[in-house]
N, C-alpha and C positions, 0 to 999 in steps of 0.2 A: 683817739685810740686806733691803732692799726688793726685791720681785719681783712679776711679773704672770703670770697664767695665762690671762687672758681673750683678749688679742690673739693669742697663738700658737694658741689653740683656734679662734678665728674664722678665722685664716689656714688652719688645717687643714680645717675644715668647708667653707669656701667653695671652696678649691682642690680638695678631694676631690669635691665636688658638680660643679664645672665639668669635672673630669677625666672623670667617668663620663657626664655629660650630653653632653659634647662627643663622646664616642665614639659615642653613640647618634644624635646629630644630624649627624654628619659627612657621611653620604651625601646628606642633603637640602641641607646648606649648600654642599657641593662644587659643586652645580649653579649656585648663585649666583656662585661664584668660578671657574666654567668649569674645575674640576679643576686649577687652577694650584698650583704649589709654588714656594717661594722657592729660588733658586739662591744661590751664595755672594755674588755681586755684589749681589743683591737684599737679602740680609741685612745686608751692610755698608752699603748705601745707607740702609736703614731706621734703623740705629744713627746714621748721620751726620745724618739728618733729625731724630732725637730731640735730638742735640747742638745743631743749629741752632735748633730750637724752644725748647729750654731757655735758650739764650743770648740770644735776641731777645725772648722773651715779656715781660720786664720793661720793654721799651721800647714795647710795643704798647698803644694805648689800651684801657682796660677794656671799653668797649662792643664793640670789635672782637673781643676775646678771648671775651666773653660770647656774641656772635653765632656765632662759629666753633664753640665748644663745644656750644652748644644745637643747632646744625645737625648736628654730628657725632653727638651722642647720639640725636637724633631719627632720623637716617638709620640708625643701628645698630638701634634699636628697630624701625623699619619693615622693614628688610631681614630680620632674624631672624623677626619676626612673619609676614612674607609667606611665608617658607619653610615655616612651619607653619600657614598659614591654611586648608589644605584639611582641616579637622577634620570629623568626623561631626556631624550636627545636635545630638545630645545634648551632646557636648563643647563645641560652639560655643555652645549656650545657656548652659552653665555659665560659659564664658569671658566672654561678653557680660554676664552677670548680675554678675560681679565689677566691671565698669566701671560698671554701673548703681548698685550699692551704694556704691562708693567716691565716685562723682560726687554722689550724694545726701547722703552724709556730709559731703563738702566744701561743698556748698551749705548744709547745716545749720550747719556751722561759720561760714560767712559770715553767716548770719542771726543767729547768737549773738554776732557782733561780733569774731570772731577775725581776720578779714581787715582790712587797712587800710581806714579809713572811705572814702577817696577811690576805692577799687576795689571796694567791697562789692557794689554793685548789678550791676556788670558781671560780677563773679566768680560771683555766684549764678546769673545768667542763663546764663553760659557753661557752668557745670557741669550745670545743668538741660538745656541743649541737648545736652551730651555724653551724658547719661543717655538722652535721647530718641533720639540717634543709635544707641546700643547696642541699644535696644529695636527700632529699625528694622532693624538688622542681623539680629536674631533672627527677625523676621517674614520678612525677605527670604530667609534661609537655609532656613527651614522651607517657604516657598512654592515654592522651586526644587527642594528635596530633592537638591541637588548638592553634591559635595565637591571643590571645586577652589580653587586659590589666588586670592584676591581682594584688591584694594587696600584696599577699605573696611574689611575686617577688620583688616588690618595697620595701618591709620591710627589705630586706637583707642589703642594704647599710647603713641605719641609725642604724640598730642593730650592725653592725661591728664597726661603728664609736663610738657609745656609749660604747661598751665593751672595745675598745682600749683606749678610754679616761679614763674609770673607773679604768682599771687595769695597765695602763702604764704611766699615766700622771705624776707620781712621779718618773719615771725612766729616764735614759739617752736616751732611745729609743724615747721618746716623743719629747724632745727638744734637738736638733733642727730638728731631722729627720722626725718623723711623723707629727710634727707641720707644717713643711714646705710642706709636701705632702698634708695634708688636707687644708692648706692655699691656695695652688695653685688650688686644686679641688674646693673649695668654691668660689674662685675668678672667675673661669671659669663658675660655675653654676649660680652665681649671675648675671653675664653679659648675659649669655644665656637666663635666665629666664625673666629678666626685660627689655632687649633691645627692645622687641616688644611693650612695653608700651609707648615709647617715639616717638615723631614726630620731624621733622626738626625744627619746631617752638619751641616746648617745650624743646628741647635739648639746645638751646641757653639760654633760661630762666633758666634752671637748671644749666648750666655751669656758668653763671654770678652770680647768687645768691649763689651757693655753694662755689665758689672761694672767694667771698666777706666774706661769713660766716667763711670759713676756716682761712682767714687772721685775722679776728677779734678774733676768738677763740684761735689761736696760738700766735699771736703777741701782741694782746691787753689784753685779759683776761687770757690767758694761760690755759683755761679750757680743750682744746683739748688734751694738753700734759698730764694733770692730769688724764683725762678719759682714754687715751691710756695706761698710766702706771697702773691704777687700773685694767683694763680689762686684759692686757697682763700678769699681775702678777698671774692671775688665771689659766694660762696655756691654755687658749682658742685660737683656730686658727684664731685670728683676724688680724694676720700679718704674714709675712714671714721673716726669718732671714738668711742671707747669708754672707760669708766672702767677703772681697774685692778681686778683682784681678786687679793689683798685690796685694799680701798679705800685710796687715798692722798689726802691733802688738800694744797692749796696755798692761798696767801692769797686766791685768787679762788674757792675752793670745792673740789669734788671734782676731782681731777686726771684729765684726759682724755689718752689717747694717740692719735696719728694714724698711719694707714698708707695710703699712696697706692695708687690702682688699678693703677699700673704695677708695683708689687711683687706684687700678686695675679696680674697677667698674667704676670710673670716666673716665679713659682712654678708657675702653671698650665701654661705652655708646657713647662717642664722635666719636670714629672711626667706630662703627657699624652703626651709623646714616649717617656718611660720605660715607660708603660703599653703603648704600641704595640710597643716593642722587646722588653721583658722580661716583660710580663704584670702582673697585678693585684698580686701579693704584693710584688714589688720596687718597683713604683710607690708603693704605700701606705707601705712601709718608708722609701723615699726622702723622701716627704712628711713622715713623722713626724720624721725626722732634720732636715729643713729647719726645722720648727717648733720643735724643741728648740734648734737653733742660733740661731734668731731670738730665742727666749726668753732664751738666755744673753747675747746682745748687748743685749737690753733692760736687763739688770742695769746696764750702763754708764750708761744714761739715767736710771735710777731711784735711783742711789746717788751722793751728792754728791761723794765723793772721786774716784770713777771719772769722773764727768761733768766735773768741773773739770779733769781731765787732758786732755780732748779739745782739740785745736787749734781745731776748729770745733765749735760746739755742735749737732752733728747727726751722724747715722750713715747711710752708704749702705746701705740695706736689702737691695740686691742681693747684698752681700758675704756676710752670714750665710746667705742663701738658697742661694747657690752653694756655700758651704763645707759646708752641710748635705746638699746633693744629691750633690755630686761623689764623696765617699768610697763611698757605697753603689753608685753606678753603676760606679766604678772597680773595686771588689771583684768585682762581678758580671761585668764584662767580663774581668777576670783569671781568674776561675773558669771561665768559658766557654772562654776561650782555652786553658787547661790541659787541659780536657776534649777540645777539638778536636785538640790536639797529641797527646793520649794515645791517640786512636783509631787502630788499625791499619787500613790500607786492606784492604778485602775482596778475597779471592782470587777470580779468575774461576772460575766453575763449569765442570767438565769436561762 
């Protein structure tokens, strides 16, 4: 029987990282969100907007989708970076040096002919300019000796992302390497940024409605599959692609499995709220069962007899995530309920 351990492991590592980083970053990011939290109607509206987007995206011109997603990703990078841009000078120097090194490597790749020929000159100059901008930020920070949030520090991550996409999206460097890197980065950022918006009540509403929607759009209408195909064809980091371990092969070469950022977001939101409600042990246990459940569902995709039995050649990934998370949470809530009922009320002191 064919099976895979890599994608469930990646789901575990990325979600675990986002869960604990989100807890540490919540106080800073709540300021950008004005300490707002989703109410029931907000959660239902969010799921409805997902349904509308998945239904109409196949009819939207590719350039419009591209512009919308690039703007959304850049805004997310800028917002999160701005919240943490008040670093001390030493950390700021290290932060900016990363952009200098990456920019010079990208410029070198252009000089070596990896960029498309018609974009090579512009790409090399653009990356040299970005490296110069990062050096300027280092000099400015050290001259002021101030640690406050600044827009020019937050502008470096979205600038690098847009340049890499513009000049490398048609090369082998983008898919699957940079696509997976940015897929993981955005999966982390989405969970970190939005986990503070949910409460224990609204996360149940969100989980139920989103899973039901995913089942309908994948198995009934097939619109989610069409939307994913349309968006992924543009080279946008809306998913991650990794080979199976053990390796499997198809007529096209090594078999790659895909997992959308929405599934990372779903797992991250569930486990982040579990961490807030029940603590680290229950949260990590629920994440482990989520990944085991996800791995078991993968068996259907990787084994021909099971795969051929599917009415639609796809699986709603939210379903194994919910089925893995719910039993652990339900058992914990039941145990806590029994403990609370078993406690006798304290007698008033004389």
